[in-house]
C-alpha positions as CSV (number, residue, x, y, z in Angstrom):
1,M,1.7,-24.4,-58.4
2,D,0.6,-21.8,-60.8
3,T,-3.0,-21.4,-60.3
4,S,-2.8,-17.7,-63.0
5,K,-4.3,-19.6,-65.6
6,D,-7.4,-20.0,-63.4
7,V,-7.9,-16.7,-63.2
8,S,-9.9,-14.6,-65.4
9,Q,-7.9,-12.4,-67.2
10,T,-10.2,-10.3,-68.5
11,L,-12.4,-9.9,-65.0
12,K,-9.1,-8.9,-63.5
13,F,-8.0,-6.5,-66.0
14,L,-11.4,-5.0,-66.3
15,K,-12.1,-4.6,-62.4
16,G,-12.2,-1.1,-61.6
17,K,-12.0,0.2,-64.9
18,H,-14.4,2.8,-66.1
19,V,-15.0,3.0,-70.0
20,L,-16.7,5.3,-72.4
21,I,-18.9,3.3,-74.8
22,T,-20.8,4.6,-78.1
23,G,-24.0,2.8,-80.1
24,T,-25.6,1.3,-77.1
25,T,-28.7,2.1,-78.5
26,G,-27.6,-0.8,-81.4
27,F,-27.5,-4.5,-81.3
28,V,-24.2,-5.2,-80.6
29,G,-24.0,-2.4,-78.3
30,K,-26.9,-3.6,-76.1
31,V,-25.3,-7.2,-75.9
32,M,-22.0,-5.9,-74.6
33,L,-23.5,-4.0,-72.3
34,E,-25.4,-6.7,-70.9
35,K,-22.8,-8.9,-71.1
36,I,-20.6,-6.9,-68.7
37,M,-23.2,-6.1,-66.4
38,R,-24.2,-9.8,-65.7
39,T,-20.6,-11.1,-65.7
40,V,-18.1,-7.7,-65.0
41,P,-19.6,-7.0,-61.7
42,D,-16.1,-4.8,-60.7
43,I,-16.1,-2.5,-63.7
44,G,-15.8,0.7,-62.1
45,G,-18.4,2.4,-64.1
46,V,-19.9,2.3,-67.8
47,Y,-20.5,6.0,-69.5
48,L,-22.8,5.8,-72.3
49,L,-22.9,8.8,-75.2
50,I,-25.7,8.4,-76.1
51,R,-27.6,11.0,-78.7
52,G,-31.0,12.8,-77.9
53,T,-34.2,12.5,-80.0
54,R,-37.4,14.4,-80.2
55,K,-39.3,11.8,-78.2
56,H,-36.7,11.4,-75.7
57,A,-34.4,14.6,-75.2
58,N,-31.5,13.4,-73.3
59,A,-29.5,10.5,-72.2
60,G,-31.2,9.4,-69.6
61,S,-34.4,9.2,-70.5
62,R,-33.4,7.6,-73.3
63,F,-31.4,5.0,-71.6
64,A,-34.3,4.5,-69.5
65,N,-36.9,4.1,-72.6
66,E,-34.9,2.6,-74.9
67,I,-31.6,0.7,-73.7
68,A,-32.6,-0.6,-69.9
69,S,-36.3,-1.5,-70.9
70,S,-35.1,-4.1,-73.6
71,S,-36.2,-8.0,-73.2
72,V,-31.6,-8.3,-74.0
73,F,-31.5,-7.5,-69.8
74,E,-34.8,-10.0,-68.9
75,F,-32.6,-13.0,-67.5
76,L,-31.0,-9.9,-65.4
77,K,-34.0,-8.9,-64.2
78,L,-36.0,-12.5,-63.4
79,N,-32.7,-13.9,-61.8
80,A,-31.3,-10.5,-60.0
81,P,-33.2,-7.7,-60.1
82,D,-31.9,-5.7,-56.7
83,Y,-28.6,-6.6,-58.7
84,F,-29.7,-4.8,-62.0
85,N,-31.1,-2.0,-60.1
86,D,-28.4,-1.1,-58.0
87,F,-25.8,-1.6,-61.0
88,C,-28.0,0.9,-63.4
89,H,-27.8,3.7,-60.6
90,N,-24.5,3.3,-59.7
91,K,-22.1,2.3,-62.1
92,I,-24.1,3.5,-65.4
93,H,-23.2,7.3,-66.1
94,C,-25.5,8.2,-68.9
95,I,-23.8,11.6,-71.2
96,S,-26.1,13.2,-73.7
97,G,-23.9,14.2,-76.6
98,E,-23.8,13.9,-80.5
99,I,-20.8,11.7,-81.8
100,T,-20.5,13.1,-85.1
101,E,-20.0,16.8,-83.4
102,Q,-16.9,18.3,-82.2
103,Q,-16.4,17.5,-78.7
104,F,-19.4,15.2,-79.0
105,G,-21.2,18.4,-78.6
106,L,-20.3,18.5,-75.3
107,P,-18.9,22.1,-73.5
108,R,-14.9,22.0,-73.3
109,I,-15.1,21.6,-69.7
110,E,-17.8,18.9,-69.6
111,F,-15.4,17.4,-72.4
112,R,-12.0,17.5,-70.1
113,D,-14.5,16.0,-67.6
114,L,-15.1,13.2,-69.6
115,A,-11.8,12.5,-70.2
116,E,-10.6,12.7,-66.6
117,K,-13.3,10.0,-65.6
118,I,-12.6,7.2,-67.8
119,D,-10.0,5.0,-69.0
120,A,-10.7,3.4,-72.0
121,V,-13.4,3.9,-75.2
122,V,-15.3,1.0,-76.9
123,N,-16.3,2.4,-80.2
124,C,-19.9,0.8,-81.4
125,A,-21.5,3.7,-83.3
126,A,-22.1,3.9,-86.5
127,S,-24.3,3.9,-89.9
128,V,-25.1,0.2,-90.6
129,N,-27.1,1.9,-93.4
130,F,-25.0,0.2,-97.2
131,R,-27.1,2.5,-99.3
132,E,-26.6,5.6,-96.6
133,E,-26.3,9.5,-98.0
134,L,-22.3,10.2,-98.7
135,D,-22.1,13.3,-96.1
136,R,-23.9,11.7,-93.6
137,A,-21.6,8.0,-94.1
138,L,-18.4,9.8,-93.6
139,A,-19.9,12.2,-91.0
140,I,-20.6,9.0,-88.3
141,N,-18.2,6.4,-89.5
142,T,-15.3,8.3,-90.5
143,H,-14.7,11.9,-89.3
144,S,-16.7,11.1,-86.1
145,L,-13.4,9.0,-84.8
146,R,-11.5,12.4,-84.5
147,N,-13.4,12.8,-81.5
148,I,-12.6,9.6,-80.3
149,V,-8.8,9.9,-80.9
150,E,-9.0,13.3,-79.4
151,L,-11.0,12.6,-76.1
152,S,-8.2,9.3,-75.9
153,D,-5.2,11.7,-76.3
154,L,-6.4,14.0,-73.3
155,A,-7.3,10.9,-71.0
156,G,-3.4,10.3,-71.6
157,N,-3.9,7.9,-74.8
158,I,-6.4,5.9,-73.4
159,P,-7.2,1.9,-75.3
160,V,-9.6,2.6,-78.3
161,I,-11.8,-0.8,-79.4
162,Q,-13.2,0.3,-82.7
163,V,-15.6,-2.2,-83.7
164,S,-15.1,-2.1,-87.8
165,T,-16.3,-5.1,-90.1
166,C,-14.5,-8.0,-91.6
167,Y,-16.4,-6.6,-95.5
168,V,-13.9,-3.6,-95.0
169,N,-12.2,-6.3,-97.4
170,G,-14.0,-4.6,-100.2
171,F,-13.4,-6.6,-103.5
172,K,-10.8,-8.6,-102.4
173,Q,-11.0,-12.4,-103.4
174,G,-9.4,-15.1,-101.4
175,H,-8.3,-15.4,-97.9
176,I,-9.0,-12.3,-95.9
177,H,-6.5,-12.4,-92.9
178,E,-6.1,-10.3,-89.9
179,S,-4.4,-7.5,-91.3
180,I,-4.7,-3.7,-93.0
181,V,-6.6,-3.8,-96.0
182,A,-5.1,-2.5,-99.2
183,P,-7.9,-1.1,-101.7
184,T,-8.4,-3.0,-105.1
185,N,-8.7,-0.2,-107.3
186,A,-7.5,3.2,-106.1
187,D,-3.9,4.5,-105.7
188,I,-4.1,5.7,-102.5
189,P,-0.3,6.3,-101.3
190,R,0.7,3.8,-98.2
191,H,2.5,4.9,-94.9
192,K,5.5,3.1,-94.1
193,E,3.7,1.7,-90.7
194,G,1.3,0.1,-93.3
195,Y,-2.3,2.3,-93.2
196,F,-3.1,4.3,-95.6
197,E,-3.3,8.3,-96.5
198,V,-6.8,8.8,-96.9
199,G,-6.6,12.7,-96.2
200,S,-6.9,13.6,-99.6
201,L,-9.3,11.4,-100.6
202,I,-11.3,12.4,-97.7
203,E,-11.0,16.1,-99.5
204,E,-11.9,15.0,-102.7
205,L,-14.8,12.9,-101.3
206,E,-16.0,16.2,-99.6
207,L,-15.3,18.4,-102.9
208,K,-17.7,16.1,-104.3
209,I,-20.3,16.1,-101.5
210,A,-20.2,20.3,-101.5
211,Q,-21.2,20.0,-105.3
212,V,-23.8,18.0,-105.1
213,Q,-25.4,20.0,-102.4
214,Q,-25.2,23.1,-104.3
215,K,-27.2,21.8,-107.4
216,F,-30.2,19.6,-105.5
217,E,-32.2,19.9,-102.3
218,G,-35.1,17.6,-101.0
219,K,-35.7,14.0,-102.0
220,E,-33.5,14.3,-105.1
221,L,-30.7,15.6,-102.9
222,K,-30.6,12.6,-101.0
223,Q,-30.7,10.5,-103.4
224,Q,-28.2,12.1,-105.4
225,L,-25.9,12.0,-102.1
226,I,-26.3,8.1,-102.3
227,D,-26.0,7.4,-105.5
228,L,-22.7,9.5,-105.3
229,G,-21.4,7.1,-102.2
230,I,-21.7,4.0,-104.4
231,R,-20.2,5.1,-107.1
232,E,-17.3,6.3,-104.9
233,A,-16.9,3.3,-103.0
234,N,-17.1,0.8,-106.1
235,T,-14.3,2.9,-107.8
236,C,-12.1,3.1,-105.2
237,G,-13.1,-1.2,-104.3
238,W,-16.0,-1.0,-102.2
239,N,-19.6,-3.0,-102.3
240,D,-21.5,0.0,-100.6
241,T,-21.0,3.2,-98.6
242,Y,-20.9,1.5,-95.5
243,T,-18.1,-0.3,-96.0
244,F,-15.6,2.0,-97.7
245,T,-16.4,5.0,-94.6
246,K,-15.2,2.6,-91.8
247,W,-12.2,1.4,-93.9
248,L,-11.5,5.2,-94.5
249,G,-12.3,5.2,-90.5
250,E,-9.5,2.2,-89.5
251,Q,-6.9,4.4,-91.7
252,L,-7.7,7.6,-89.6
253,L,-7.1,5.8,-86.3
254,L,-4.4,3.7,-87.4
255,K,-2.5,6.9,-88.2
256,S,-3.8,9.3,-85.3
257,L,-2.9,6.3,-82.2
258,R,0.3,5.8,-83.6
259,G,2.3,4.2,-81.0
260,Y,-1.1,4.1,-78.6
261,S,-3.2,1.7,-77.3
262,L,-5.8,0.5,-81.1
263,T,-8.0,-2.3,-81.8
264,L,-10.1,-2.9,-84.6
265,L,-12.6,-5.7,-84.1
266,R,-13.7,-6.8,-87.5
267,P,-16.9,-9.1,-87.3
268,S,-18.8,-10.4,-90.2
269,I,-22.6,-10.6,-90.6
270,V,-23.9,-10.1,-86.9
271,E,-26.7,-12.4,-86.3
272,S,-28.7,-13.1,-83.7
273,T,-27.3,-14.7,-80.0
274,L,-26.0,-18.5,-79.7
275,R,-26.2,-18.8,-75.6
276,E,-25.8,-15.5,-74.3
277,P,-28.0,-13.5,-72.4
278,S,-30.6,-16.5,-74.0
279,P,-30.3,-18.1,-77.3
280,G,-31.4,-16.5,-80.1
281,W,-32.2,-12.6,-78.8
282,I,-31.8,-10.3,-81.6
283,E,-32.9,-6.7,-82.4
284,G,-34.4,-6.2,-85.7
285,V,-33.8,-7.4,-89.0
286,K,-29.9,-8.3,-90.1
287,V,-28.3,-8.7,-93.6
288,A,-29.5,-12.6,-93.7
289,D,-33.0,-12.0,-92.6
290,A,-34.0,-9.6,-94.9
291,I,-34.2,-12.3,-97.6
292,L,-35.2,-15.2,-94.9
293,L,-38.4,-12.7,-94.3
294,A,-38.8,-12.4,-98.0
295,Y,-38.9,-15.6,-98.7
296,A,-41.3,-16.5,-95.7
297,K,-43.7,-14.1,-97.0
298,E,-43.6,-15.7,-99.9
299,K,-42.3,-12.0,-102.2
300,V,-39.1,-13.9,-103.6
301,T,-38.3,-16.9,-104.5
302,F,-35.0,-16.6,-106.5
303,F,-32.6,-14.3,-105.6
304,P,-28.6,-14.4,-106.9
305,G,-26.6,-16.1,-105.3
306,K,-23.6,-18.8,-105.3
307,R,-24.6,-22.3,-103.1
308,S,-21.2,-23.5,-102.7
309,G,-20.2,-19.2,-101.1
310,V,-19.3,-19.2,-97.7
311,I,-21.7,-16.9,-96.3
312,D,-20.0,-15.6,-92.9
313,V,-22.8,-15.4,-90.1
314,I,-21.5,-14.9,-86.9
315,P,-24.0,-14.8,-83.4
316,A,-23.8,-11.0,-81.5
317,D,-22.5,-12.7,-78.3
318,L,-19.2,-14.3,-80.2
319,V,-19.0,-10.3,-81.2
320,S,-19.2,-9.2,-77.5
321,N,-16.9,-11.4,-76.1
322,S,-14.5,-10.2,-78.6
323,I,-15.1,-7.2,-77.6
324,L,-14.5,-7.7,-74.2
325,L,-11.1,-9.6,-74.3
326,S,-9.7,-7.4,-76.5
327,L,-10.4,-4.6,-74.2
328,A,-9.0,-6.4,-71.5
329,E,-5.4,-7.4,-73.6
330,Q,-5.3,-3.6,-73.9
331,F,-4.9,-3.1,-70.3
332,K,-2.4,-5.8,-69.9
333,S,-0.3,-5.0,-72.0
334,P,-1.0,-1.2,-73.8
335,G,0.8,0.3,-76.6
336,H,0.2,-2.1,-79.5
337,H,-2.1,-2.0,-82.4
338,H,-4.3,-5.2,-83.2
339,I,-6.7,-6.0,-86.0
340,Y,-9.0,-9.3,-85.2
341,Q,-11.9,-10.5,-87.0
342,C,-14.6,-12.2,-85.6
343,C,-16.3,-14.5,-88.2
344,S,-17.2,-18.4,-89.1
345,G,-15.8,-18.5,-92.8
346,S,-12.1,-20.3,-92.0
347,A,-13.4,-22.3,-88.8
348,N,-16.6,-23.8,-89.4
349,P,-17.9,-22.7,-92.9
350,L,-21.5,-22.2,-93.3
351,T,-22.1,-22.2,-97.5
352,L,-25.1,-20.3,-98.3
353,G,-26.7,-23.1,-99.7
354,T,-26.5,-25.2,-96.8
355,F,-28.0,-22.0,-94.8
356,I,-31.2,-22.1,-97.6
357,D,-31.4,-25.8,-97.1
358,H,-31.6,-25.3,-93.3
359,L,-34.3,-23.0,-93.7
360,M,-36.7,-24.3,-95.9
361,A,-36.8,-27.6,-94.4
362,E,-37.4,-25.9,-91.0
363,A,-40.2,-24.1,-92.9
364,K,-41.5,-27.0,-94.7
365,E,-41.8,-29.1,-91.4
366,N,-42.7,-26.5,-88.2
367,H,-43.4,-23.2,-89.9
368,A,-46.4,-23.1,-87.9
369,S,-44.2,-22.8,-84.9
370,Y,-42.9,-19.3,-86.6
371,D,-46.3,-17.1,-86.3
372,K,-44.7,-14.1,-87.1
373,L,-42.8,-15.1,-89.6
374,F,-44.7,-17.2,-91.9
375,L,-48.2,-16.7,-93.0
376,R,-48.2,-20.4,-94.2
377,R,-46.1,-23.0,-95.4
378,P,-43.8,-21.7,-98.3
379,R,-45.2,-23.4,-101.1
380,K,-42.3,-22.5,-103.6
381,P,-38.7,-23.5,-103.2
382,F,-36.0,-20.5,-102.3
383,I,-33.2,-21.0,-105.3
384,A,-29.8,-19.4,-104.9
385,V,-29.1,-18.6,-109.0
386,N,-25.8,-17.2,-110.9
387,K,-26.2,-12.8,-110.5
388,R,-25.9,-12.2,-114.5
389,L,-28.7,-15.0,-115.1
390,F,-31.2,-13.4,-112.3
391,S,-30.6,-10.1,-113.8
392,A,-31.2,-11.6,-117.1
393,V,-34.5,-13.0,-115.9
394,T,-35.6,-10.0,-113.9
395,L,-34.6,-8.0,-116.5
396,C,-37.2,-10.0,-119.1
397,L,-39.9,-10.5,-116.6
398,S,-39.9,-6.6,-115.9
399,I,-40.5,-5.7,-119.3
400,V,-43.2,-8.2,-119.6
401,L,-44.8,-7.9,-116.0
402,T,-44.5,-3.9,-116.6
403,V,-47.0,-3.7,-119.8
404,I,-49.5,-5.8,-117.8
405,S,-49.7,-4.2,-115.0
406,Q,-50.3,-0.6,-116.9
407,T,-52.5,-2.4,-118.7
408,M,-54.8,-4.0,-115.8
409,M,-54.3,0.2,-114.1
410,K,-55.7,1.5,-117.6
411,L,-58.6,-1.6,-116.8
412,G,-59.3,-0.2,-113.0
413,F,-57.0,-2.4,-111.4
414,K,-55.2,-0.3,-108.1
415,R,-52.5,-2.2,-107.5
416,G,-51.6,-3.8,-110.5
417,L,-49.7,-7.7,-110.4
418,K,-48.5,-8.9,-107.2
419,A,-45.9,-10.8,-109.7
420,Q,-44.6,-7.2,-110.4
421,R,-44.3,-6.3,-106.6
422,N,-42.9,-9.3,-105.6
423,L,-40.2,-8.9,-108.7
424,D,-39.6,-5.7,-107.3
425,A,-38.9,-6.5,-103.9
426,A,-36.6,-9.3,-105.4
427,M,-34.7,-7.0,-107.5
428,A,-34.4,-4.0,-104.6
429,L,-32.9,-7.4,-102.5
430,S,-30.7,-8.1,-105.1
431,T,-29.7,-4.5,-105.3
432,I,-28.2,-4.3,-101.5
433,F,-27.7,-7.7,-100.6
434,S,-26.2,-9.6,-103.7
435,F,-22.5,-8.7,-103.2
436,Y,-23.1,-10.5,-99.5
437,T,-24.5,-14.0,-101.3
438,E,-22.5,-14.4,-103.9
439,P,-18.8,-14.1,-101.6
440,N,-15.2,-14.5,-103.5
441,Y,-13.5,-14.6,-100.2
442,V,-13.3,-16.6,-96.5
443,F,-12.8,-14.3,-93.3
444,H,-9.9,-16.1,-90.7
445,N,-9.8,-15.1,-87.2
446,N,-6.1,-16.9,-86.1
447,K,-5.5,-13.9,-84.6
448,L,-8.5,-13.8,-82.7
449,L,-8.7,-17.4,-81.4
450,D,-4.8,-17.0,-80.3
451,L,-5.9,-14.1,-78.4
452,A,-8.4,-16.0,-76.1
453,K,-5.6,-19.0,-75.7
454,R,-3.6,-16.2,-74.4
455,M,-6.3,-15.6,-72.4
456,G,-7.0,-18.9,-70.8
457,K,-9.0,-21.6,-70.0
458,T,-11.5,-19.4,-67.8
459,D,-11.7,-16.8,-70.4
460,Q,-12.5,-19.1,-72.8
461,Q,-15.3,-20.1,-71.1
462,L,-16.3,-17.0,-69.9
463,F,-15.9,-15.1,-73.1
464,P,-15.9,-17.8,-75.9
465,V,-15.2,-16.3,-79.5
466,D,-14.8,-19.6,-81.8
467,S,-17.3,-20.1,-83.8
468,S,-16.2,-23.6,-84.4
469,A,-18.7,-24.6,-81.8
470,I,-21.7,-23.9,-83.6
471,N,-23.6,-26.2,-85.0
472,W,-25.4,-24.5,-87.7
473,E,-28.4,-26.5,-88.0
474,T,-29.5,-26.2,-84.5
475,Y,-28.3,-22.9,-85.0
476,L,-30.3,-22.0,-87.6
477,R,-33.5,-24.2,-87.6
478,K,-34.1,-24.2,-83.6
479,I,-31.9,-21.1,-82.7
480,H,-32.0,-18.3,-84.9
481,M,-35.1,-18.8,-86.5
482,A,-37.2,-19.0,-82.6
483,G,-35.5,-15.3,-82.1
484,L,-36.6,-14.3,-85.2
485,N,-40.1,-14.7,-84.1
486,C,-39.7,-14.0,-81.0
487,Y,-37.6,-10.9,-80.9
488,A,-37.1,-8.9,-83.9
489,L,-41.0,-9.8,-85.4
490,K,-42.6,-9.3,-82.1
491,G,-41.0,-6.2,-81.1
492,R,-41.0,-7.4,-77.4
493,K,-40.6,-4.8,-74.8
494,Q,-40.4,-4.7,-71.5
495,A,-41.3,-1.8,-69.2
496,P,-39.0,1.0,-69.2
497,F,-36.4,1.2,-66.5
498,K,-37.8,3.7,-63.2
499,P,-35.0,5.1,-61.5
500,K,-35.3,4.9,-57.7
501,S,-36.1,8.9,-57.6
502,S,-37.6,11.8,-59.9
503,T,-34.4,12.8,-60.4
504,A,-31.6,11.6,-63.1
505,I,-29.6,7.7,-62.4
506,S,-26.6,9.1,-61.7
507,S,-24.7,12.7,-60.7
508,A,-23.5,12.2,-64.0
509,Q,-26.8,12.6,-66.0
510,K,-28.1,15.3,-63.9
511,Q,-25.3,17.3,-65.5
512,A,-26.2,15.8,-69.1
513,A,-29.6,16.6,-68.8
């Protein structure tokens, strides 16, 4: 009798492995680290590349104060405190380094030593600022991947899992599948193996950056670099600098790791957890939440969006599970390239209209339950309107309100019209997020679902990735909004993790410090 299907393939292939993870100070990185600690006790070790800050100079200090102290580990701390402490002390190895610097800013001997210790790299690090300065976005989302490639090469071409985004699709419309994305506008040569030769384009971008840096300085320089990023992204076929530079990063990896183990894992809009480690866990305000908060605080009542459009939301724990399944697959069958999209659009579509209706219904019926989210019961509806209509109305209102506001200021009113401030808020949100609320595309994840099936029923239960299991009304009204109120807005934080002794958490941390 074959019992192999009753055994977790993921646990089997992660057993004894040593994995370097970047970006664990971020949202997805924390959820994934918690999942590893809770469900993969036999992993050999977890190496965390963490940049020091003014407040926390080395990786060990930042891990203790910004990661281990996070409420994402609340379940473990309450139910298995000794196990949590032992895992932190014995299996977590913190490396002080900067992902954008050559060899992470480590001495060559330490970089080689790190390569000798690890079996795989999971890169969650990224600048997710949609309007980042172009030089910074390129450094973090594109150029830094050369360090990942070099480390993988030194380590013996070990697997690389790159956390990208579904929105590398850019301005493409229709059904977006798990494949290499071609640029919408730019004429970029394509290699016979499928990836695009972006070297010349990156050189052109660097030249334009240098020209801007020669002409401007200070705040003006920053704004010019932001504008340059948006302009170049739009010209080539992307909505913003974030998605453009993530696409460039994908091409760099596809070229550099030809014939080796590489998985591009693309989540859509990542929001609060569905189940693990607790329903609704979230850190910070995400794409969809910025609009929700503006409505909750009565700053916005109408916004550009297509009610029938599928707004692709995916809980963070499904993303974490997808990464771990992908990693196990690369250990099981190395030497291949895979592209997976972790999304809900095709399997369980959520339209913007349904999203808004659920949020308004919950606000109307239970606003008092969300003390940090709502000032009071919202008095006006939240209306999605055509982008052209939104632009025309806001332009007219802006002209009128500007004149009135200036008059009031002259008469001695210090703050001007509240309506003007609210209109400015709506216009600012529209500039950043309207692309995501007027979708003309649907993301598919058939390959990811096939991966889950291949790994077996046990892994489908331990590491679920299927978004069709989400009940959107329950998730939005009872899980996500509660999570926002509890975690994101209160900023609830636990006491810093304290090592067993006054020394660093591990020998690796001693060296890093």
